[in-house]
TORMAR-489621 format. One record per atom (N, C-alpha, C, O, CB): residue in three letters; atom name; x, y, z. Coordinates in Angstrom, 2 decimals. Each point is the difference from the previous one (the first is absolute). Glycine has a CB too. Layout:
# residues N
residu=Ala, atome=CA, c1=X, c2=Y, c3=Z
...
This chain:
# residues 65
residu=Asn, atome=N, c1=99.89, c2=109.46, c3=90.68
residu=Asn, atome=CA, c1=0.81, c2=-0.92, c3=0.75
residu=Asn, atome=C, c1=1.09, c2=-0.64, c3=-0.86
residu=Asn, atome=O, c1=1.11, c2=-0.23, c3=0.47
residu=Asn, atome=CB, c1=-3.07, c2=-0.20, c3=0.99
residu=Gly, atome=N, c1=1.64, c2=0.16, c3=-2.71
residu=Gly, atome=CA, c1=0.95, c2=-0.64, c3=-0.90
residu=Gly, atome=C, c1=1.27, c2=0.81, c3=-0.20
residu=Gly, atome=O, c1=1.09, c2=-0.57, c3=-0.10
residu=Gly, atome=CB, c1=-3.00, c2=-0.50, c3=-1.02
residu=Val, atome=N, c1=1.78, c2=2.38, c3=1.06
residu=Val, atome=CA, c1=1.16, c2=0.86, c3=-0.21
residu=Val, atome=C, c1=0.93, c2=-0.07, c3=1.22
residu=Val, atome=O, c1=1.21, c2=-0.12, c3=-0.15
residu=Val, atome=CB, c1=-2.59, c2=1.66, c3=-1.32
residu=Ala, atome=N, c1=0.80, c2=-1.48, c3=2.65
residu=Ala, atome=CA, c1=0.81, c2=-0.09, c3=1.22
residu=Ala, atome=C, c1=0.67, c2=-1.36, c3=0.12
residu=Ala, atome=O, c1=1.16, c2=-0.10, c3=0.37
residu=Ala, atome=CB, c1=-2.69, c2=1.74, c3=0.75
residu=Glu, atome=N, c1=0.78, c2=-2.70, c3=-1.45
residu=Glu, atome=CA, c1=0.56, c2=-1.34, c3=0.06
residu=Glu, atome=C, c1=1.15, c2=-0.17, c3=-0.98
residu=Glu, atome=O, c1=1.00, c2=-0.65, c3=0.31
residu=Glu, atome=CB, c1=-3.23, c2=-0.22, c3=0.39
residu=Arg, atome=N, c1=2.11, c2=1.46, c3=-1.88
residu=Arg, atome=CA, c1=1.06, c2=-0.10, c3=-1.00
residu=Arg, atome=C, c1=1.25, c2=0.76, c3=0.47
residu=Arg, atome=O, c1=1.12, c2=-0.47, c3=-0.20
residu=Arg, atome=CB, c1=-2.85, c2=0.26, c3=-1.63
residu=Phe, atome=N, c1=1.53, c2=1.37, c3=2.44
residu=Phe, atome=CA, c1=1.15, c2=0.74, c3=0.51
residu=Phe, atome=C, c1=0.73, c2=-0.81, c3=1.08
residu=Phe, atome=O, c1=1.23, c2=-0.07, c3=0.00
residu=Phe, atome=CB, c1=-2.41, c2=2.24, c3=-0.51
residu=Ile, atome=N, c1=0.43, c2=-2.76, c3=1.42
residu=Ile, atome=CA, c1=0.61, c2=-0.80, c3=1.07
residu=Ile, atome=C, c1=0.75, c2=-1.19, c3=-0.59
residu=Ile, atome=O, c1=1.09, c2=-0.34, c3=0.47
residu=Ile, atome=CB, c1=-2.91, c2=1.05, c3=1.12
residu=Arg, atome=N, c1=1.25, c2=-1.33, c3=-2.61
residu=Arg, atome=CA, c1=0.69, c2=-1.11, c3=-0.66
residu=Arg, atome=C, c1=1.32, c2=0.48, c3=-0.62
residu=Arg, atome=O, c1=1.03, c2=-0.66, c3=0.14
residu=Arg, atome=CB, c1=-3.25, c2=-0.45, c3=-0.61
residu=Thr, atome=N, c1=2.19, c2=2.25, c3=-0.21
residu=Thr, atome=CA, c1=1.21, c2=0.57, c3=-0.59
residu=Thr, atome=C, c1=1.03, c2=0.31, c3=1.07
residu=Thr, atome=O, c1=1.19, c2=-0.30, c3=-0.17
residu=Thr, atome=CB, c1=-2.55, c2=1.26, c3=-1.69
residu=Leu, atome=N, c1=0.93, c2=-0.37, c3=2.96
residu=Leu, atome=CA, c1=0.90, c2=0.31, c3=1.11
residu=Leu, atome=C, c1=0.67, c2=-1.27, c3=0.53
residu=Leu, atome=O, c1=1.21, c2=-0.01, c3=0.24
residu=Leu, atome=CB, c1=-2.64, c2=1.98, c3=0.36
residu=Lys, atome=N, c1=0.66, c2=-3.01, c3=-0.43
residu=Lys, atome=CA, c1=0.56, c2=-1.26, c3=0.49
residu=Lys, atome=C, c1=0.99, c2=-0.59, c3=-1.01
residu=Lys, atome=O, c1=1.10, c2=-0.40, c3=0.38
residu=Lys, atome=CB, c1=-3.21, c2=-0.01, c3=0.91
residu=Glu, atome=N, c1=1.71, c2=0.34, c3=-2.56
residu=Glu, atome=CA, c1=0.83, c2=-0.63, c3=-1.02
residu=Glu, atome=C, c1=1.28, c2=0.77, c3=-0.29
residu=Glu, atome=O, c1=1.04, c2=-0.60, c3=-0.28
residu=Glu, atome=CB, c1=-3.10, c2=-0.34, c3=-0.71
residu=Gln, atome=N, c1=2.01, c2=2.26, c3=1.05
residu=Gln, atome=CA, c1=1.14, c2=0.81, c3=-0.38
residu=Gln, atome=C, c1=0.89, c2=0.43, c3=1.16
residu=Gln, atome=O, c1=1.14, c2=0.41, c3=-0.21
residu=Gln, atome=CB, c1=-2.51, c2=0.38, c3=-1.67
residu=Leu, atome=N, c1=0.87, c2=-0.90, c3=3.11
residu=Leu, atome=CA, c1=0.79, c2=0.47, c3=1.13
residu=Leu, atome=C, c1=0.03, c2=-0.99, c3=1.15
residu=Leu, atome=O, c1=1.07, c2=-0.48, c3=0.39
residu=Leu, atome=CB, c1=-1.65, c2=2.78, c3=-1.05
residu=Leu, atome=N, c1=-0.57, c2=-2.62, c3=1.20
residu=Leu, atome=CA, c1=-0.03, c2=-0.74, c3=1.26
residu=Leu, atome=C, c1=0.48, c2=-1.45, c3=-0.13
residu=Leu, atome=O, c1=0.59, c2=-0.53, c3=0.94
residu=Leu, atome=CB, c1=-2.45, c2=1.99, c3=-0.25
residu=Trp, atome=N, c1=1.61, c2=-2.09, c3=-1.82
residu=Trp, atome=CA, c1=0.42, c2=-1.40, c3=-0.17
residu=Trp, atome=C, c1=1.41, c2=-0.13, c3=-0.54
residu=Trp, atome=O, c1=0.54, c2=-1.11, c3=-0.04
residu=Trp, atome=CB, c1=-2.92, c2=0.53, c3=-0.34
residu=Val, atome=N, c1=3.00, c2=1.67, c3=-0.05
residu=Val, atome=CA, c1=1.33, c2=-0.09, c3=-0.61
residu=Val, atome=C, c1=1.12, c2=0.63, c3=0.84
residu=Val, atome=O, c1=1.18, c2=-0.17, c3=-0.31
residu=Val, atome=CB, c1=-2.32, c2=0.19, c3=-1.89
residu=Gln, atome=N, c1=0.77, c2=0.69, c3=3.25
residu=Gln, atome=CA, c1=1.00, c2=0.61, c3=0.85
residu=Gln, atome=C, c1=-0.22, c2=-0.41, c3=1.45
residu=Gln, atome=O, c1=-1.12, c2=-0.27, c3=0.44
residu=Gln, atome=CB, c1=1.31, c2=2.22, c3=-2.03
residu=Arg, atome=N, c1=0.89, c2=-1.98, c3=2.31
residu=Arg, atome=CA, c1=-0.06, c2=-0.26, c3=1.44
residu=Arg, atome=C, c1=0.39, c2=1.28, c3=0.72
residu=Arg, atome=O, c1=0.95, c2=0.67, c3=-0.40
residu=Arg, atome=CB, c1=-0.41, c2=-3.15, c3=0.09
residu=Phe, atome=N, c1=-1.26, c2=2.81, c3=1.35
residu=Phe, atome=CA, c1=0.23, c2=1.23, c3=0.73
residu=Phe, atome=C, c1=0.44, c2=-0.34, c3=1.42
residu=Phe, atome=O, c1=-0.67, c2=-0.75, c3=0.71
residu=Phe, atome=CB, c1=-1.05, c2=1.98, c3=-2.11
residu=Asp, atome=N, c1=2.86, c2=-0.68, c3=1.80
residu=Asp, atome=CA, c1=0.55, c2=-0.28, c3=1.33
residu=Asp, atome=C, c1=-0.69, c2=0.80, c3=1.09
residu=Asp, atome=O, c1=-0.10, c2=-0.45, c3=1.14
residu=Asp, atome=CB, c1=2.26, c2=-0.06, c3=-2.22
residu=Thr, atome=N, c1=-2.64, c2=1.70, c3=0.73
residu=Thr, atome=CA, c1=-0.67, c2=0.85, c3=0.99
residu=Thr, atome=C, c1=-1.27, c2=0.58, c3=-0.59
residu=Thr, atome=O, c1=-0.20, c2=0.02, c3=-1.22
residu=Thr, atome=CB, c1=2.42, c2=0.53, c3=2.29
residu=Val, atome=N, c1=-3.07, c2=-0.09, c3=-0.19
residu=Val, atome=CA, c1=-1.22, c2=0.67, c3=-0.44
residu=Val, atome=C, c1=0.35, c2=1.28, c3=-0.76
residu=Val, atome=O, c1=-0.68, c2=0.37, c3=-0.95
residu=Val, atome=CB, c1=-0.59, c2=-1.33, c3=2.91
residu=Ala, atome=N, c1=2.32, c2=1.62, c3=-1.55
residu=Ala, atome=CA, c1=0.44, c2=1.22, c3=-0.68
residu=Ala, atome=C, c1=0.39, c2=-0.30, c3=-1.45
residu=Ala, atome=O, c1=-0.33, c2=0.78, c3=-0.90
residu=Ala, atome=CB, c1=1.14, c2=0.16, c3=3.10
residu=Asp, atome=N, c1=-0.13, c2=-2.05, c3=-2.43
residu=Asp, atome=CA, c1=0.35, c2=-0.41, c3=-1.37
residu=Asp, atome=C, c1=-1.25, c2=-0.26, c3=-0.83
residu=Asp, atome=O, c1=-0.08, c2=0.38, c3=-1.17
residu=Asp, atome=CB, c1=2.21, c2=-1.37, c3=2.02
residu=Leu, atome=N, c1=-3.11, c2=0.35, c3=-0.23
residu=Leu, atome=CA, c1=-1.26, c2=-0.27, c3=-0.69
residu=Leu, atome=C, c1=-0.71, c2=1.30, c3=-0.36
residu=Leu, atome=O, c1=-0.50, c2=0.14, c3=-1.11
residu=Leu, atome=CB, c1=0.30, c2=-2.31, c3=2.34
residu=Leu, atome=N, c1=0.16, c2=3.11, c3=-0.30
residu=Leu, atome=CA, c1=-0.67, c2=1.27, c3=-0.27
residu=Leu, atome=C, c1=0.67, c2=0.77, c3=-1.13
residu=Leu, atome=O, c1=-0.68, c2=0.58, c3=-0.85
residu=Leu, atome=CB, c1=0.00, c2=-0.49, c3=3.25
residu=Val, atome=N, c1=1.99, c2=-0.09, c3=-2.43
residu=Val, atome=CA, c1=0.72, c2=0.67, c3=-1.10
residu=Val, atome=C, c1=-0.35, c2=-0.67, c3=-1.32
residu=Val, atome=O, c1=-0.26, c2=0.69, c3=-0.99
residu=Val, atome=CB, c1=2.15, c2=-0.07, c3=2.55
residu=Ala, atome=N, c1=-1.89, c2=-1.94, c3=-1.59
residu=Ala, atome=CA, c1=-0.32, c2=-0.73, c3=-1.23
residu=Ala, atome=C, c1=-1.44, c2=0.27, c3=-0.44
residu=Ala, atome=O, c1=-0.27, c2=0.14, c3=-1.20
residu=Ala, atome=CB, c1=1.93, c2=-1.91, c3=1.84
residu=Leu, atome=N, c1=-2.58, c2=1.83, c3=0.31
residu=Leu, atome=CA, c1=-1.40, c2=0.29, c3=-0.34
residu=Leu, atome=C, c1=-0.17, c2=1.40, c3=-0.57
residu=Leu, atome=O, c1=-0.73, c2=0.20, c3=-0.97
residu=Leu, atome=CB, c1=0.01, c2=-1.77, c3=2.77
residu=His, atome=N, c1=1.39, c2=2.54, c3=-1.21
residu=His, atome=CA, c1=-0.08, c2=1.38, c3=-0.51
residu=His, atome=C, c1=0.61, c2=0.09, c3=-1.41
residu=His, atome=O, c1=-0.53, c2=0.69, c3=-0.87
residu=His, atome=CB, c1=0.65, c2=0.20, c3=3.24
residu=Thr, atome=N, c1=0.99, c2=-1.58, c3=-2.57
residu=Thr, atome=CA, c1=0.64, c2=-0.01, c3=-1.32
residu=Thr, atome=C, c1=-0.90, c2=-0.67, c3=-1.03
residu=Thr, atome=O, c1=-0.15, c2=0.50, c3=-1.12
residu=Thr, atome=CB, c1=2.41, c2=-0.55, c3=2.21
residu=Phe, atome=N, c1=-2.86, c2=-1.07, c3=-0.71
residu=Phe, atome=CA, c1=-0.91, c2=-0.71, c3=-0.91
residu=Phe, atome=C, c1=-1.20, c2=0.88, c3=-0.35
residu=Phe, atome=O, c1=-0.41, c2=0.07, c3=-1.16
residu=Phe, atome=CB, c1=1.13, c2=-2.27, c3=2.14
residu=Arg, atome=N, c1=-1.28, c2=2.86, c3=0.02
residu=Arg, atome=CA, c1=-1.16, c2=0.87, c3=-0.25
residu=Arg, atome=C, c1=0.35, c2=1.09, c3=-0.99
residu=Arg, atome=O, c1=-0.76, c2=0.28, c3=-0.92
residu=Arg, atome=CB, c1=-0.08, c2=-0.75, c3=3.22
residu=Gln, atome=N, c1=1.99, c2=1.09, c3=-2.11
residu=Gln, atome=CA, c1=0.44, c2=1.06, c3=-0.91
residu=Gln, atome=C, c1=0.19, c2=-0.54, c3=-1.42
residu=Gln, atome=O, c1=-0.46, c2=0.61, c3=-0.97
residu=Gln, atome=CB, c1=1.59, c2=0.56, c3=2.89
residu=Gln, atome=N, c1=-0.46, c2=-2.30, c3=-2.02
residu=Gln, atome=CA, c1=0.23, c2=-0.60, c3=-1.31
residu=Gln, atome=C, c1=-1.32, c2=-0.41, c3=-0.66
residu=Gln, atome=O, c1=-0.21, c2=0.24, c3=-1.19
residu=Gln, atome=CB, c1=2.46, c2=-1.06, c3=1.98
residu=Tyr, atome=N, c1=-3.13, c2=0.21, c3=-0.02
residu=Tyr, atome=CA, c1=-1.29, c2=-0.43, c3=-0.53
residu=Tyr, atome=C, c1=-0.81, c2=1.19, c3=-0.51
residu=Tyr, atome=O, c1=-0.53, c2=-0.05, c3=-1.11
residu=Tyr, atome=CB, c1=0.54, c2=-1.90, c3=2.69
residu=Asn, atome=N, c1=-0.10, c2=3.00, c3=-0.80
residu=Asn, atome=CA, c1=-0.82, c2=1.15, c3=-0.39
residu=Asn, atome=C, c1=0.60, c2=0.79, c3=-1.17
residu=Asn, atome=O, c1=-0.75, c2=0.56, c3=-0.80
residu=Asn, atome=CB, c1=-0.02, c2=-0.42, c3=3.15
residu=Gln, atome=N, c1=2.09, c2=-0.09, c3=-2.45
residu=Gln, atome=CA, c1=0.64, c2=0.84, c3=-1.01
residu=Gln, atome=C, c1=0.43, c2=-0.75, c3=-1.27
residu=Gln, atome=O, c1=0.14, c2=0.62, c3=-1.05
residu=Gln, atome=CB, c1=0.61, c2=0.79, c3=2.91
residu=Gln, atome=N, c1=-0.54, c2=-2.74, c3=-1.78
residu=Gln, atome=CA, c1=0.57, c2=-0.71, c3=-1.14
residu=Gln, atome=C, c1=-0.82, c2=-1.19, c3=-0.50
residu=Gln, atome=O, c1=0.13, c2=-0.40, c3=-1.16
residu=Gln, atome=CB, c1=2.04, c2=1.11, c3=2.02
residu=Trp, atome=N, c1=-3.00, c2=-1.28, c3=0.00
residu=Trp, atome=CA, c1=-0.70, c2=-1.23, c3=-0.34
residu=Trp, atome=C, c1=-1.14, c2=0.29, c3=-0.96
residu=Trp, atome=O, c1=-0.84, c2=0.85, c3=0.27
residu=Trp, atome=CB, c1=1.45, c2=-1.83, c3=1.96
residu=Leu, atome=N, c1=-0.64, c2=0.28, c3=-3.36
residu=Leu, atome=CA, c1=-1.07, c2=0.17, c3=-0.96
residu=Leu, atome=C, c1=-1.11, c2=-1.00, c3=0.32
residu=Leu, atome=O, c1=0.23, c2=-1.21, c3=0.05
residu=Leu, atome=CB, c1=1.40, c2=2.03, c3=-1.83
residu=Val, atome=N, c1=-2.83, c2=-0.30, c3=1.99
residu=Val, atome=CA, c1=-1.13, c2=-0.81, c3=0.42
residu=Val, atome=C, c1=-1.00, c2=-0.12, c3=-1.14
residu=Val, atome=O, c1=-0.45, c2=1.01, c3=-0.54
residu=Val, atome=CB, c1=0.77, c2=-0.30, c3=2.95
residu=Ala, atome=N, c1=-0.65, c2=-1.94, c3=-2.78
residu=Ala, atome=CA, c1=-0.92, c2=-0.24, c3=-1.13
residu=Ala, atome=C, c1=-1.36, c2=0.67, c3=0.24
residu=Ala, atome=O, c1=-0.58, c2=0.56, c3=-0.93
residu=Ala, atome=CB, c1=1.75, c2=-2.73, c3=0.47
residu=Lys, atome=N, c1=-1.67, c2=2.10, c3=1.67
residu=Lys, atome=CA, c1=-1.30, c2=0.59, c3=0.32
residu=Lys, atome=C, c1=-0.03, c2=1.51, c3=-0.28
residu=Lys, atome=O, c1=-1.07, c2=0.56, c3=-0.26
residu=Lys, atome=CB, c1=0.75, c2=-2.33, c3=2.01
residu=His, atome=N, c1=1.47, c2=2.42, c3=-1.69
residu=His, atome=CA, c1=0.09, c2=1.44, c3=-0.26
residu=His, atome=C, c1=0.50, c2=0.28, c3=-1.41
residu=His, atome=O, c1=0.65, c2=1.02, c3=-0.23
residu=His, atome=CB, c1=-0.22, c2=-0.63, c3=2.67
residu=Asn, atome=N, c1=-0.73, c2=-1.28, c3=-3.38
residu=Asn, atome=CA, c1=0.46, c2=0.14, c3=-1.38
residu=Asn, atome=C, c1=1.51, c2=0.12, c3=-0.08
residu=Asn, atome=O, c1=0.54, c2=0.81, c3=-0.77
residu=Asn, atome=CB, c1=-2.71, c2=0.29, c3=0.20
residu=Tyr, atome=N, c1=2.84, c2=-1.90, c3=1.36
residu=Tyr, atome=CA, c1=1.46, c2=-0.07, c3=0.03
residu=Tyr, atome=C, c1=0.65, c2=1.33, c3=0.36
residu=Tyr, atome=O, c1=1.03, c2=0.38, c3=-0.56
residu=Tyr, atome=CB, c1=-1.16, c2=-2.18, c3=-1.14
residu=Cys, atome=N, c1=-0.50, c2=2.50, c3=2.64
residu=Cys, atome=CA, c1=0.58, c2=1.20, c3=0.61
residu=Cys, atome=C, c1=0.41, c2=-0.36, c3=1.42
residu=Cys, atome=O, c1=-0.45, c2=-1.01, c3=0.56
residu=Cys, atome=CB, c1=-0.98, c2=2.57, c3=-2.00
residu=Thr, atome=N, c1=2.28, c2=-0.74, c3=2.02
residu=Thr, atome=CA, c1=0.37, c2=-0.21, c3=1.39
residu=Thr, atome=C, c1=-1.16, c2=0.42, c3=0.90
residu=Thr, atome=O, c1=-0.85, c2=0.79, c3=-0.42
residu=Thr, atome=CB, c1=3.31, c2=-0.42, c3=-0.12
residu=Pro, atome=N, c1=-2.52, c2=-0.87, c3=1.76
residu=Pro, atome=CA, c1=-1.05, c2=0.45, c3=0.92
residu=Pro, atome=C, c1=0.03, c2=1.51, c3=0.24
residu=Pro, atome=O, c1=-1.06, c2=0.62, c3=0.16
residu=Pro, atome=CB, c1=1.17, c2=-2.85, c3=0.93
residu=Ala, atome=N, c1=1.06, c2=2.84, c3=-1.06
residu=Ala, atome=CA, c1=0.09, c2=1.45, c3=0.20
residu=Ala, atome=C, c1=-0.66, c2=0.76, c3=-1.15
residu=Ala, atome=O, c1=-0.72, c2=0.97, c3=0.23
residu=Ala, atome=CB, c1=2.85, c2=-1.30, c3=1.06
residu=Val, atome=N, c1=-1.89, c2=-0.11, c3=-2.51
residu=Val, atome=CA, c1=-0.61, c2=0.65, c3=-1.16
residu=Val, atome=C, c1=-1.51, c2=-0.22, c3=0.00
residu=Val, atome=O, c1=-0.77, c2=0.93, c3=-0.27
residu=Val, atome=CB, c1=2.89, c2=-1.25, c3=-1.04
residu=Ala, atome=N, c1=-2.55, c2=-0.89, c3=1.62
residu=Ala, atome=CA, c1=-1.44, c2=-0.29, c3=0.06
residu=Ala, atome=C, c1=-0.69, c2=0.85, c3=1.06
residu=Ala, atome=O, c1=-1.09, c2=0.52, c3=-0.24
residu=Ala, atome=CB, c1=1.55, c2=-2.87, c3=-0.53
residu=Arg, atome=N, c1=0.17, c2=2.51, c3=1.92
residu=Arg, atome=CA, c1=-0.56, c2=0.83, c3=1.08
residu=Arg, atome=C, c1=-0.09, c2=1.45, c3=-0.43
residu=Arg, atome=O, c1=-0.99, c2=0.67, c3=0.26
residu=Arg, atome=CB, c1=1.94, c2=-2.25, c3=1.45
residu=Leu, atome=N, c1=0.10, c2=2.07, c3=-2.38
residu=Leu, atome=CA, c1=0.00, c2=1.37, c3=-0.48
residu=Leu, atome=C, c1=-1.11, c2=0.23, c3=-1.02
residu=Leu, atome=O, c1=-0.71, c2=1.00, c3=0.06
residu=Leu, atome=CB, c1=3.18, c2=-0.87, c3=0.35
residu=Arg, atome=N, c1=-2.63, c2=-1.05, c3=-1.32
residu=Arg, atome=CA, c1=-1.07, c2=0.12, c3=-1.01
residu=Arg, atome=C, c1=-1.37, c2=0.00, c3=0.66
residu=Arg, atome=O, c1=-0.88, c2=0.79, c3=-0.37
residu=Arg, atome=CB, c1=2.34, c2=-1.93, c3=-1.30
residu=Leu, atome=N, c1=-1.65, c2=0.25, c3=2.64
residu=Leu, atome=CA, c1=-1.30, c2=-0.08, c3=0.67
residu=Leu, atome=C, c1=-0.30, c2=1.28, c3=0.77
residu=Leu, atome=O, c1=-1.11, c2=0.52, c3=-0.09
residu=Leu, atome=CB, c1=1.38, c2=-3.00, c3=0.27
residu=Thr, atome=N, c1=0.69, c2=2.98, c3=0.56
residu=Thr, atome=CA, c1=-0.26, c2=1.22, c3=0.77
residu=Thr, atome=C, c1=-0.19, c2=1.22, c3=-0.90
residu=Thr, atome=O, c1=-0.75, c2=0.92, c3=0.33
residu=Thr, atome=CB, c1=2.08, c2=-1.89, c3=1.55
residu=Thr, atome=N, c1=-0.63, c2=0.98, c3=-3.01
residu=Thr, atome=CA, c1=-0.18, c2=1.09, c3=-0.96
residu=Thr, atome=C, c1=-1.38, c2=-0.04, c3=-0.63
residu=Thr, atome=O, c1=-0.63, c2=1.05, c3=-0.18
residu=Thr, atome=CB, c1=3.08, c2=-1.07, c3=-0.28
residu=Glu, atome=N, c1=-2.93, c2=-1.17, c3=0.13
residu=Glu, atome=CA, c1=-1.34, c2=-0.16, c3=-0.56
residu=Glu, atome=C, c1=-1.08, c2=0.39, c3=1.00
residu=Glu, atome=O, c1=-0.99, c2=0.64, c3=-0.36
residu=Glu, atome=CB, c1=1.85, c2=-2.46, c3=-1.11
residu=Leu, atome=N, c1=-0.67, c2=1.45, c3=2.73
residu=Leu, atome=CA, c1=-1.00, c2=0.32, c3=1.04
residu=Leu, atome=C, c1=-0.02, c2=1.49, c3=0.28
residu=Leu, atome=O, c1=-1.06, c2=0.54, c3=0.33
residu=Leu, atome=CB, c1=1.39, c2=-2.81, c3=0.69
residu=Ala, atome=N, c1=0.80, c2=2.94, c3=-1.14
residu=Ala, atome=CA, c1=0.06, c2=1.43, c3=0.28
residu=Ala, atome=C, c1=-0.62, c2=0.83, c3=-1.13
residu=Ala, atome=O, c1=-0.45, c2=1.13, c3=0.22
residu=Ala, atome=CB, c1=2.51, c2=-1.54, c3=1.13
residu=Ala, atome=N, c1=-2.06, c2=-0.16, c3=-2.54
residu=Ala, atome=CA, c1=-0.51, c2=0.75, c3=-1.16
residu=Ala, atome=C, c1=-1.51, c2=0.03, c3=-0.06
residu=Ala, atome=O, c1=-0.57, c2=0.60, c3=-0.91
residu=Ala, atome=CB, c1=2.61, c2=-1.22, c3=-0.32
């Protein structure tokens, strides 16, 4: 639960509380952009300062081996 709560906090602090969206479509575009940026660029301490995409790749590679 803590991991999900931390992600939601990051989403609020970095996107939802700092931008205003005129339409739902604008919000959806911003959410998709944030998700892409978070997964590909954000360094997460819990993953030894790797991005979520790298951590996911490592986990799935380990499980497949």
